[in-house]
Phi, psi and omega in degrees: 000148178250133178285127182262174173300317185297313175308315180300310180308315178304312178297317177299315170308319175286332169291323170302323180283331191272323182283125189264330183244083187299343181292322180288342181080208181298321195239247188136166186297338180287346191276144170301321178306328172280320182295324181274309179311328189280348184276122188284349178295339180299335177293344167308326181264020179295327177290318182294323182296310183304318176291322177299311180297311190292342173284005173257128186298323174311313185298313186294322184282331172296309180300317180300319189275332192235351185266154172261018187304313181299334186263329186214070180303319183292317178304305183309312181292320183300315180294325175301300183292334166306307182294311185295311178286345164297316186289319188282304196251344185280162178293172186297327185293317178286335175298312181290331174296314181293320175304315170287332178287326174295317184292315178307312178298311177307322178303332176284339189260103178203162187168193174241156175289132181262016183212163162277124187206106181065225186282003194245132177265148171310136182091355177299122181290148172228171182213133176301334173268024170298124185303322183287323174289317170305313171314308187299306174309322174294314183298314178299329177284318173300304179305308180295326178297307181294326181290314182289323174300323178291330180268338187239342176247293170195162184287143184249144176283169179296318181305307181294326178296321180298316185300312180302318181287323179291323172302324188289354171305324184293314185294317180301327180292331179296338176257003179085004179290119187292147178299333182293345183252353175283124177286124192308328183224164189292322170308321179291318176300314184300321178290324179296307187292326168294326178291327171289331177292323187268357180269172179265021170272321179265096178219139186274105182262190187302314182295323181293321181283326173297313182296321177303307175305319178292312183297329185256006176278128177300127181290333177216173175290336176291342184275352188307306188292323173294320182289332176297312176303317187291324180296317177294318181294311179301313178301318183290338180272353177267155171300147190299320180301306183294322182295313179297323181293330187263010172077029183245023184302140175227155182267176183303321180295320184290325176292320175294325175292322179300310182294331175286328175291325178291326179291316175298319179297318179301310177303316184291320180302309191295349176262356179290154161310152181312303194296343175272345182257327184272141178288147182308327181298324176295309184302315187291327176296318181288330178288326176296324191259341177204031173060029179284125182241150172227125185298337189261018189299310186291326174300316179306305190294319180305312179299315181302316179299314185289320187287320172305309178294326175299317182290328186218067174294168185300140186242147171279138180250118182283168182296336181289335181268000000 
């Protein structure tokens, strides 16, 4: 089923009736959604989430045929996370505006798959507002956030994972994902996610493999050591089948190195000052709701820009891309 604008507006109207404090937006500081979403270490799993998403052929072909990722990688990341953080940390009005903006863009993203891949035949139509594809993208974000937080910040209980999953329903509704397709509790989510990974729906085809190579390729020689480490980390966080299909196979020694890198990243991260840990959108949200201020906010913004620019500087794009 394709999520229509009417479907989305019904979800937004329901949220508007349900949420009692619009200035807090979907959540608020007492929720796990803010406590997990504020941690910048979650970006360590960004490559994993992106490659899991690309392993759905609908997503991979949509990115190949409609995205400017290869031309403007930084801009793509900034636009994506501007909308995501507006939905998570913004007030209700800003969250709804972002939801409408994303849906309107997705409505223009459709086409056909250009290869036989997994369960899909060449010529199968896809649409970015397909509810099942949207559910998969949503699931990869939830699963990756839980995985990285659990490994690098602190262990989460099964009840906390269940709470985080159920809180994510509000975020899902901003994309028009209907409740009937959302697994009701965390164990159901786990069964859905693992089932998708074992299915012939999640299969890395040609566009996914090409994008994996692009995303994990060092943009300059200066980036080679860091990108080598990030490639190992990303590969180790993926299921082995997808890792191999995407051309990211690693051996046992590399797996051990990756686990050590993740542990070291978590240990170093946990001793950082709060403002260097928390994403600027969270700081701004706290300022909005209770005049929470950090003297290093400008520093945090500057560091965020530098990190984004270092990770993804302008790349030369050949005529073939």
